[in-house]
C-alpha positions as CSV (number, residue, x, y, z in Angstrom):
1,M,-26.0,-9.2,-120.8
2,A,-29.7,-10.2,-120.6
3,T,-31.2,-11.0,-124.0
4,A,-34.9,-10.7,-124.6
5,P,-36.6,-13.6,-126.4
6,V,-37.6,-13.2,-130.1
7,F,-41.4,-12.4,-130.0
8,P,-43.7,-12.5,-133.0
9,P,-43.9,-9.2,-134.9
10,H,-47.3,-8.3,-133.4
11,H,-46.0,-8.4,-129.9
12,P,-47.5,-5.2,-128.3
13,S,-44.6,-4.1,-126.2
14,A,-41.0,-4.8,-125.4
15,T,-41.7,-4.8,-121.7
16,K,-45.4,-5.2,-120.9
17,A,-47.1,-8.5,-121.6
18,G,-50.3,-8.6,-123.6
19,P,-53.1,-11.1,-124.1
20,R,-50.9,-13.4,-126.1
21,E,-48.4,-13.7,-123.2
22,W,-51.1,-14.3,-120.6
23,A,-52.6,-17.0,-122.8
24,A,-49.1,-18.5,-123.0
25,L,-49.0,-18.5,-119.1
26,A,-52.3,-20.4,-119.1
27,V,-50.9,-23.0,-121.4
28,L,-47.7,-23.4,-119.4
29,M,-49.6,-24.1,-116.2
30,L,-50.9,-27.4,-117.7
31,P,-47.6,-29.3,-117.2
32,V,-47.0,-27.6,-113.9
33,L,-50.3,-28.8,-112.6
34,L,-49.7,-32.3,-114.0
35,V,-46.3,-32.8,-112.5
36,S,-47.3,-31.6,-109.1
37,V,-50.4,-33.8,-109.0
38,D,-48.2,-36.7,-110.1
39,N,-45.9,-36.2,-107.1
40,T,-48.7,-37.1,-104.6
41,V,-51.3,-39.1,-106.5
42,L,-49.2,-42.3,-106.8
43,A,-49.1,-42.9,-103.0
44,F,-52.9,-43.5,-103.1
45,A,-52.6,-46.1,-105.9
46,L,-49.9,-48.2,-104.2
47,P,-52.2,-50.6,-102.4
48,E,-54.0,-51.5,-105.7
49,I,-50.7,-51.7,-107.5
50,S,-49.3,-54.1,-104.9
51,S,-52.4,-56.2,-105.2
52,A,-52.4,-56.3,-109.0
53,L,-48.7,-56.7,-109.7
54,Q,-47.4,-58.4,-106.5
55,P,-44.1,-56.4,-106.3
56,T,-41.5,-57.4,-103.8
57,G,-40.7,-54.9,-101.0
58,A,-37.6,-53.7,-103.0
59,Q,-39.7,-53.4,-106.2
60,Q,-42.4,-51.3,-104.5
61,L,-39.6,-49.0,-103.2
62,W,-38.3,-48.6,-106.8
63,I,-41.8,-47.9,-108.1
64,I,-41.8,-44.9,-105.8
65,D,-38.2,-43.9,-106.2
66,A,-37.4,-44.4,-109.9
67,Y,-39.2,-41.2,-110.9
68,P,-37.7,-38.7,-108.5
69,L,-34.2,-40.2,-108.8
70,V,-34.1,-39.8,-112.6
71,L,-35.9,-36.4,-112.4
72,A,-33.4,-35.0,-109.9
73,G,-30.4,-36.3,-111.8
74,L,-31.4,-34.7,-115.1
75,L,-32.9,-31.3,-114.1
76,V,-29.7,-29.3,-114.5
77,A,-28.8,-31.1,-117.7
78,M,-32.3,-30.5,-119.2
79,G,-32.4,-26.9,-118.2
80,S,-29.1,-26.3,-119.9
81,L,-30.2,-28.3,-123.0
82,G,-33.3,-26.1,-123.2
83,D,-31.1,-23.0,-123.2
84,R,-29.3,-24.5,-126.2
85,I,-32.0,-26.1,-128.4
86,G,-35.0,-24.0,-127.4
87,R,-37.1,-24.1,-124.2
88,R,-40.4,-24.5,-126.1
89,R,-39.0,-27.3,-128.2
90,L,-37.7,-29.1,-125.2
91,L,-41.2,-28.6,-123.5
92,L,-42.9,-30.2,-126.5
93,I,-40.5,-33.1,-126.6
94,G,-41.0,-33.7,-122.9
95,S,-44.8,-33.5,-123.1
96,T,-45.0,-35.9,-126.0
97,G,-42.7,-38.4,-124.3
98,F,-44.5,-38.0,-120.9
99,A,-47.9,-38.6,-122.4
100,A,-46.8,-41.7,-124.3
101,V,-44.9,-43.3,-121.4
102,S,-47.9,-42.5,-119.1
103,V,-50.1,-44.8,-121.3
104,A,-47.4,-47.5,-121.1
105,A,-47.3,-47.2,-117.3
106,A,-51.0,-47.4,-117.0
107,Y,-51.1,-50.8,-118.7
108,A,-47.8,-52.1,-117.3
109,P,-48.2,-55.9,-116.9
110,S,-45.4,-56.4,-114.3
111,A,-43.6,-54.5,-111.6
112,E,-40.4,-54.5,-113.6
113,L,-42.0,-52.7,-116.5
114,L,-43.8,-50.2,-114.2
115,I,-40.4,-49.4,-112.7
116,A,-38.9,-48.8,-116.1
117,A,-41.9,-46.6,-117.1
118,R,-41.5,-44.6,-113.9
119,G,-37.8,-44.0,-114.8
120,A,-38.8,-42.9,-118.3
121,L,-41.4,-40.5,-116.8
122,G,-38.6,-39.0,-114.8
123,F,-36.6,-38.5,-117.9
124,F,-39.3,-36.7,-119.8
125,G,-40.5,-34.9,-116.6
126,A,-37.1,-33.3,-116.3
127,M,-37.8,-31.5,-119.6
128,L,-41.1,-30.0,-118.4
129,M,-40.5,-28.0,-115.2
130,P,-37.3,-26.0,-116.0
131,S,-38.8,-25.2,-119.4
132,T,-42.0,-23.6,-117.9
133,L,-40.2,-21.4,-115.4
134,S,-37.5,-20.3,-117.8
135,L,-40.1,-19.5,-120.5
136,L,-41.9,-17.3,-118.0
137,R,-38.6,-15.5,-117.3
138,N,-38.3,-14.7,-121.0
139,I,-42.0,-14.0,-121.8
140,F,-42.7,-11.6,-118.8
141,L,-40.0,-8.9,-118.9
142,D,-41.8,-6.4,-116.6
143,G,-40.8,-7.1,-113.0
144,D,-44.3,-6.8,-111.5
145,Q,-45.9,-8.9,-114.3
146,R,-43.1,-11.5,-114.0
147,R,-43.7,-11.8,-110.2
148,F,-47.4,-12.2,-110.8
149,A,-46.8,-14.9,-113.4
150,I,-44.4,-16.7,-111.0
151,A,-47.0,-16.4,-108.2
152,I,-49.5,-18.2,-110.5
153,W,-46.8,-20.8,-111.4
154,A,-46.1,-21.5,-107.7
155,S,-49.8,-21.6,-106.9
156,C,-50.4,-24.2,-109.5
157,F,-47.6,-26.3,-108.1
158,A,-49.2,-26.0,-104.6
159,A,-52.6,-26.7,-106.0
160,G,-51.4,-29.8,-107.8
161,A,-49.9,-31.2,-104.6
162,A,-53.2,-30.6,-102.7
163,L,-55.3,-31.9,-105.6
164,G,-53.3,-35.2,-105.8
165,P,-55.2,-36.9,-102.9
166,I,-58.6,-35.6,-104.2
167,V,-58.0,-36.7,-107.8
168,G,-56.4,-39.9,-106.7
169,G,-59.2,-40.8,-104.4
170,F,-61.8,-40.1,-107.1
171,L,-60.0,-42.1,-109.8
172,L,-59.4,-45.1,-107.5
173,E,-63.0,-45.1,-106.4
174,H,-64.2,-45.2,-110.0
175,A,-61.4,-46.9,-112.0
176,W,-58.3,-49.1,-111.7
177,W,-54.8,-48.0,-110.6
178,G,-53.6,-47.3,-114.1
179,S,-56.1,-44.3,-114.3
180,V,-53.7,-42.2,-112.2
181,F,-51.2,-42.4,-115.0
182,L,-53.7,-41.8,-117.8
183,L,-54.4,-38.5,-116.2
184,A,-51.4,-37.1,-118.2
185,V,-53.0,-37.6,-121.6
186,P,-56.0,-35.2,-121.4
187,V,-53.7,-32.6,-119.8
188,L,-50.8,-32.7,-122.2
189,L,-52.6,-33.1,-125.5
190,P,-54.0,-29.5,-125.3
191,L,-50.5,-28.3,-124.5
192,L,-49.1,-29.9,-127.7
193,V,-51.7,-28.1,-129.7
194,L,-51.7,-24.7,-127.9
195,A,-48.0,-24.2,-127.1
196,P,-46.9,-23.6,-130.7
197,M,-49.7,-21.1,-131.1
198,F,-49.1,-19.0,-127.9
199,V,-45.7,-19.7,-126.4
200,P,-42.8,-18.0,-128.1
201,E,-39.6,-19.9,-128.5
202,S,-36.6,-18.7,-126.6
203,K,-33.0,-19.9,-126.1
204,D,-29.5,-18.8,-125.5
205,P,-28.4,-16.8,-128.5
206,S,-24.8,-17.9,-128.1
207,P,-25.0,-21.5,-126.8
208,G,-21.9,-23.5,-126.1
209,R,-21.4,-27.1,-127.2
210,I,-23.4,-29.8,-125.5
211,D,-21.1,-31.1,-122.8
212,V,-21.7,-34.9,-122.4
213,V,-19.2,-35.2,-119.5
214,S,-20.9,-32.4,-117.5
215,I,-24.3,-34.1,-118.1
216,A,-23.0,-37.4,-116.8
217,L,-21.4,-35.7,-113.8
218,S,-24.5,-33.9,-112.9
219,M,-26.5,-37.1,-113.0
220,L,-23.8,-38.9,-110.9
221,A,-23.9,-36.1,-108.4
222,L,-27.7,-35.5,-107.9
223,A,-29.3,-39.0,-108.3
224,P,-27.0,-40.8,-105.9
225,L,-27.3,-38.0,-103.3
226,V,-31.1,-38.2,-103.5
227,Y,-30.9,-42.0,-103.2
228,A,-28.5,-41.7,-100.2
229,I,-30.9,-39.4,-98.4
230,K,-33.7,-41.9,-98.9
231,R,-31.7,-44.8,-97.7
232,L,-30.2,-42.9,-94.7
233,A,-33.8,-42.1,-93.6
234,G,-35.0,-45.7,-94.1
235,D,-32.0,-47.8,-93.1
236,G,-29.8,-45.5,-91.0
237,P,-26.1,-45.0,-91.7
238,G,-24.8,-47.9,-93.7
239,L,-23.2,-48.9,-97.0
240,T,-26.5,-48.5,-98.8
241,A,-26.4,-44.8,-97.9
242,L,-22.7,-44.0,-97.5
243,V,-21.5,-45.4,-100.9
244,P,-24.0,-43.5,-103.1
245,A,-23.4,-40.4,-100.9
246,G,-19.7,-40.7,-101.5
247,V,-20.2,-41.1,-105.3
248,G,-22.5,-38.1,-105.3
249,V,-20.1,-35.9,-103.4
250,V,-17.1,-36.8,-105.6
251,A,-19.1,-36.3,-108.8
252,L,-20.4,-32.9,-107.5
253,V,-16.8,-31.7,-106.8
254,L,-15.7,-32.8,-110.3
255,F,-18.8,-31.2,-111.8
256,V,-18.0,-27.8,-110.1
257,R,-14.3,-28.0,-111.1
258,R,-15.3,-28.7,-114.7
259,Q,-17.8,-25.8,-114.9
260,L,-15.2,-23.3,-113.5
261,R,-12.6,-24.3,-116.1
262,R,-14.8,-24.3,-119.2
263,P,-15.4,-21.1,-121.2
264,D,-19.0,-22.2,-121.9
265,P,-20.1,-24.1,-118.8
266,M,-23.3,-26.1,-118.7
267,L,-24.1,-24.4,-115.4
268,D,-22.3,-21.3,-114.4
269,V,-21.6,-22.2,-110.8
270,R,-20.3,-18.6,-110.2
271,L,-24.0,-17.7,-109.9
272,F,-23.8,-19.1,-106.4
273,R,-21.5,-16.2,-105.5
274,V,-24.5,-13.9,-106.0
275,S,-26.1,-13.7,-102.6
276,A,-29.6,-13.1,-103.9
277,F,-29.3,-16.3,-106.0
278,S,-27.8,-18.6,-103.5
279,G,-29.9,-17.3,-100.6
280,A,-33.1,-17.7,-102.7
281,V,-32.1,-21.3,-103.6
282,I,-31.7,-22.1,-99.9
283,V,-35.1,-20.5,-99.1
284,N,-36.7,-22.5,-101.9
285,L,-35.3,-25.8,-100.6
286,L,-36.2,-25.2,-97.0
287,S,-39.7,-23.9,-97.8
288,V,-40.5,-27.0,-99.8
289,F,-38.9,-29.1,-97.1
290,S,-41.4,-27.5,-94.6
291,L,-44.4,-27.9,-96.9
292,V,-43.8,-31.5,-97.9
293,G,-42.8,-32.5,-94.4
294,F,-46.1,-31.0,-93.1
295,L,-48.2,-32.8,-95.8
296,F,-46.4,-36.1,-94.9
297,F,-47.7,-36.2,-91.4
298,V,-51.0,-34.3,-91.8
299,S,-52.3,-36.6,-94.5
300,Q,-51.7,-39.6,-92.2
301,H,-53.2,-37.8,-89.2
302,L,-56.4,-36.9,-91.1
303,Q,-56.8,-40.4,-92.6
304,L,-55.4,-42.9,-90.1
305,V,-55.9,-41.0,-86.8
306,I,-59.1,-39.0,-87.5
307,G,-60.5,-41.5,-90.0
308,K,-61.1,-39.4,-93.0
309,S,-61.0,-40.8,-96.6
310,P,-58.3,-39.6,-99.0
311,M,-60.8,-37.3,-100.7
312,Q,-62.0,-35.9,-97.3
313,A,-58.4,-35.4,-96.2
314,G,-57.6,-33.5,-99.4
315,I,-60.7,-31.3,-99.1
316,A,-59.7,-30.5,-95.5
317,L,-56.5,-29.0,-96.9
318,V,-58.3,-26.8,-99.5
319,P,-58.6,-23.7,-97.1
320,G,-54.8,-23.8,-96.6
321,L,-54.3,-24.1,-100.3
322,A,-56.5,-21.1,-101.0
323,V,-54.6,-19.0,-98.4
324,M,-51.3,-20.2,-100.1
325,V,-52.5,-18.9,-103.4
326,V,-53.8,-15.6,-102.1
327,A,-50.5,-15.0,-100.2
328,G,-48.4,-15.8,-103.3
329,M,-50.5,-13.3,-105.3
330,S,-50.5,-10.6,-102.6
331,V,-46.7,-10.3,-102.4
332,V,-46.7,-9.1,-106.0
333,L,-48.4,-5.9,-104.7
334,L,-46.6,-5.8,-101.3
335,V,-43.2,-5.8,-102.9
336,R,-43.9,-2.3,-104.3
337,W,-43.8,-0.9,-100.7
338,I,-41.9,-3.5,-98.6
339,R,-38.5,-4.8,-99.3
340,P,-38.5,-8.4,-100.7
341,A,-36.0,-9.6,-98.1
342,S,-38.3,-8.4,-95.3
343,I,-41.3,-10.1,-96.8
344,I,-39.5,-13.4,-97.2
345,V,-38.2,-13.3,-93.6
346,A,-41.7,-12.5,-92.3
347,A,-43.2,-15.3,-94.5
348,L,-40.7,-17.9,-93.1
349,L,-41.5,-16.9,-89.6
350,L,-45.2,-17.2,-90.3
351,S,-44.5,-20.8,-91.5
352,A,-42.7,-21.5,-88.3
353,M,-45.8,-20.3,-86.5
354,G,-47.9,-22.8,-88.4
355,Y,-45.7,-25.6,-87.1
356,G,-45.9,-24.0,-83.7
357,L,-49.7,-24.3,-83.8
358,V,-49.4,-28.0,-84.5
359,L,-47.0,-28.4,-81.6
360,M,-49.4,-26.7,-79.2
361,L,-52.8,-28.0,-80.4
362,A,-52.4,-31.3,-82.2
363,S,-54.3,-34.2,-80.6
364,P,-55.9,-37.5,-81.8
365,S,-59.1,-35.7,-82.4
366,A,-57.8,-32.4,-83.8
367,V,-59.1,-31.4,-87.1
368,T,-59.7,-27.6,-87.0
369,P,-56.3,-26.8,-85.4
370,I,-54.7,-28.8,-88.2
371,I,-56.6,-26.9,-90.9
372,V,-55.8,-23.6,-89.3
373,A,-52.1,-24.5,-88.9
374,F,-51.9,-25.5,-92.6
375,A,-53.5,-22.2,-93.6
376,V,-50.8,-20.3,-91.5
377,L,-48.1,-22.4,-93.0
378,G,-49.5,-22.0,-96.5
379,A,-49.5,-18.2,-96.2
380,G,-45.8,-18.2,-95.4
381,I,-44.9,-20.8,-98.0
382,G,-46.9,-19.1,-100.7
383,A,-45.2,-15.7,-100.2
384,A,-41.7,-17.1,-99.7
385,E,-41.9,-19.4,-102.8
386,T,-43.1,-16.7,-105.1
387,L,-40.3,-14.3,-104.2
388,S,-37.6,-16.9,-104.0
389,N,-38.4,-18.3,-107.4
390,D,-38.5,-14.7,-108.8
391,L,-35.1,-14.0,-107.2
392,I,-33.6,-17.1,-108.7
393,V,-34.7,-16.5,-112.3
394,S,-34.2,-12.7,-112.2
395,S,-30.7,-12.8,-110.7
396,V,-29.3,-14.2,-114.0
397,P,-29.3,-13.1,-117.6
398,A,-32.4,-14.1,-119.5
399,S,-30.3,-16.2,-121.8
400,K,-29.3,-18.5,-118.9
401,A,-32.9,-18.8,-117.5
402,G,-33.1,-22.5,-118.2
403,A,-30.1,-23.4,-116.1
404,A,-31.2,-21.1,-113.3
405,S,-34.7,-22.6,-113.4
406,A,-33.2,-26.1,-113.3
407,V,-31.4,-25.1,-110.1
408,S,-34.7,-23.9,-108.6
409,E,-36.3,-27.2,-109.6
410,T,-33.4,-29.2,-108.2
411,A,-33.8,-27.3,-104.9
412,Y,-37.5,-28.1,-105.0
413,E,-36.9,-31.9,-105.5
414,M,-34.2,-32.0,-102.8
415,G,-36.5,-30.2,-100.4
416,A,-39.3,-32.6,-101.2
417,V,-37.0,-35.6,-100.7
418,L,-35.5,-34.2,-97.5
419,G,-39.0,-33.2,-96.1
420,T,-40.3,-36.8,-96.5
421,A,-37.0,-38.6,-95.6
422,V,-35.8,-36.5,-92.6
423,L,-39.1,-35.6,-91.0
424,G,-40.7,-38.9,-92.0
425,S,-37.9,-41.0,-90.5
426,I,-38.0,-39.0,-87.2
427,L,-41.7,-39.3,-87.1
428,T,-41.5,-43.1,-87.7
429,A,-38.8,-43.6,-85.1
430,S,-40.8,-41.6,-82.5
431,Y,-44.0,-43.5,-83.3
432,A,-42.2,-46.8,-82.8
433,S,-40.6,-45.8,-79.5
434,H,-43.9,-44.4,-78.0
435,L,-46.3,-47.1,-79.1
436,V,-47.5,-49.2,-76.2
437,V,-49.0,-52.4,-77.7
438,P,-52.0,-53.6,-75.8
439,A,-51.9,-56.9,-74.0
440,G,-53.0,-60.0,-75.9
441,I,-51.3,-59.1,-79.3
442,D,-48.7,-61.6,-80.4
443,A,-45.1,-60.7,-81.2
444,A,-45.5,-60.7,-85.0
445,Q,-48.5,-58.5,-84.9
446,A,-46.8,-56.1,-82.4
447,T,-43.8,-55.8,-84.7
448,A,-46.0,-55.0,-87.7
449,A,-47.9,-52.4,-85.7
450,Q,-44.7,-50.7,-84.6
451,Q,-43.4,-50.3,-88.1
452,T,-45.9,-47.6,-89.3
453,L,-49.3,-46.2,-88.4
454,G,-50.6,-47.9,-91.5
455,G,-49.2,-51.2,-90.2
456,A,-51.1,-50.7,-86.9
457,H,-54.3,-50.2,-88.9
458,A,-53.7,-53.4,-90.9
459,V,-53.1,-55.4,-87.7
460,A,-56.2,-53.9,-86.1
461,E,-58.4,-55.3,-89.0
462,T,-57.4,-58.8,-87.8
463,L,-58.2,-58.3,-84.1
464,P,-61.4,-58.5,-82.1
465,P,-63.2,-55.1,-81.8
466,A,-62.0,-54.3,-78.2
467,Q,-58.3,-55.1,-79.0
468,A,-58.5,-53.2,-82.3
469,E,-59.9,-50.1,-80.6
470,A,-57.2,-50.2,-78.0
471,L,-54.4,-50.6,-80.5
472,L,-55.7,-47.8,-82.7
473,A,-56.0,-45.5,-79.8
474,A,-52.5,-46.3,-78.7
475,A,-51.2,-45.9,-82.3
476,G,-52.9,-42.5,-82.7
477,S,-51.4,-41.2,-79.5
478,A,-47.9,-42.5,-80.4
479,F,-48.2,-41.0,-83.8
480,D,-49.2,-37.6,-82.5
481,S,-46.2,-37.7,-80.1
482,G,-44.0,-37.9,-83.1
483,V,-45.9,-35.1,-84.8
484,A,-45.0,-32.9,-81.8
485,I,-41.3,-33.6,-82.3
486,T,-41.3,-33.1,-86.1
487,S,-43.3,-29.9,-85.6
488,A,-40.7,-28.6,-83.3
489,I,-38.0,-29.4,-85.8
490,G,-40.0,-27.9,-88.7
491,A,-40.5,-24.7,-86.7
492,T,-36.8,-24.5,-85.9
493,L,-35.8,-24.9,-89.5
494,M,-38.1,-22.2,-90.6
495,V,-36.6,-19.8,-88.1
496,V,-33.1,-20.8,-89.3
497,S,-34.1,-20.2,-92.9
498,A,-35.5,-16.8,-91.9
499,V,-32.1,-15.9,-90.5
500,I,-30.4,-17.1,-93.7
501,A,-32.7,-15.1,-95.8
502,W,-32.1,-11.9,-93.7
503,R,-28.4,-12.3,-94.0
504,M,-28.1,-13.3,-97.7
505,L,-30.9,-11.3,-99.3
506,R,-30.5,-7.9,-97.7
507,P,-27.5,-6.9,-100.0
508,R,-30.0,-6.7,-102.9
509,Q,-33.0,-5.4,-101.0
510,N,-32.6,-1.9,-102.6
511,Q,-32.1,-3.2,-106.1
512,D,-34.7,-4.1,-108.7
513,L,-35.2,-7.8,-108.7
514,G,-35.9,-7.6,-112.5
515,K,-32.2,-6.7,-113.2
516,P,-29.8,-9.6,-113.7
517,A,-27.1,-9.6,-111.0
518,A,-23.5,-9.3,-112.0
519,L,-21.4,-12.4,-111.6
520,V,-18.7,-11.8,-109.1
């Protein structure tokens, strides 16, 4: 049975949220905005980090990967822990730790210590996101208000991703690389003060024992699978990808078997038998895959092909961000008259159209078509993400909201990893195969230019003006040929996800999304 959270005595209604609850929503958006900014801001600090700390190639990779690997491995465990010890308590613990480690990361004197700090940020970051979404599930009991709150939650996540380049560009123009980590402190300190005042505590009223074995198995399943995806994209099929993939699959099987056999599972995997739940998770993953994959190539196109600065590139994406926010809010009203499954299908097809515009209109000088394409994509993603996240958390009893929210966040992280790894590797391979290096460039320079578009720009800086211009023109053309291929793949995946949504979400289209689904 769904169990309502224990609200303070002055709570105005058992179903309708009042001013206190909307204030709680504003407080909970602080960590959401921070984590989403943190996902994109580091990439812009890497050149300065490399110059200051002199990491090896492997160390630079781990500076990037340590955070998402630890985060992905712990999301389910932390979501379940929040159900047991209290979601607000876990949020406050995570915020305190995240702020403290952020300071340590900002002043890390070596690459090794920065890698360790990034791993610790992943540990505390895993406490933040499931807590925010599960708290919303328990604060907003009215279906329309909950959807609106989740629309704001999803919009803040999207806003943070788009603000990352702008914030990162500003900080790096006026301060040193550590400033991108110190950003966490002024965001999380108000949270630590305001959350106890406005955010009600909620947890599972009948929690089971903390299952250390299940926690270990979930980490052994998710972290190696994420790592394997990254290595498969970077190095191709080999032991560095296949061994962790094998470990992850075996651990996942053992995790599922253990959850099915326990009377008080850490994650009730029977939830995936509910078509609304499993279908929404798939939609969530593929939507984020689409968004992150698009941002991966559009940021490079705007900066390295068009020649915009990081701040200018970020600002160029603001119209699409605004459309994404408006679309996420609008579906809260549309769902009163149009079936949620129909809206999600239409939204995913709209996202496919965004990729289609890139496929048809992208060129080395295209700016406006890219901005329009991102706006179309954003409209689809904003609508689909709001309803898919609402389906995920409302398809389960409120007492299990933490575990369900963790599944949503895991789908998000997997989608982000896949979007960068799969589309990024295809784009890189296409770029290398299409690049025609101009005459007069030696073999070492040609090899460096063929690795990445950034490598071509680095080589161009060492060449005479005529050769540099010829190389950059060839690199821009080769890159956009890869953009066409990845856009075709992105459009196809969005159509596939629309078909999945139509098949899996229709059984619940006549039911109230606010009612927990029965476990079958």
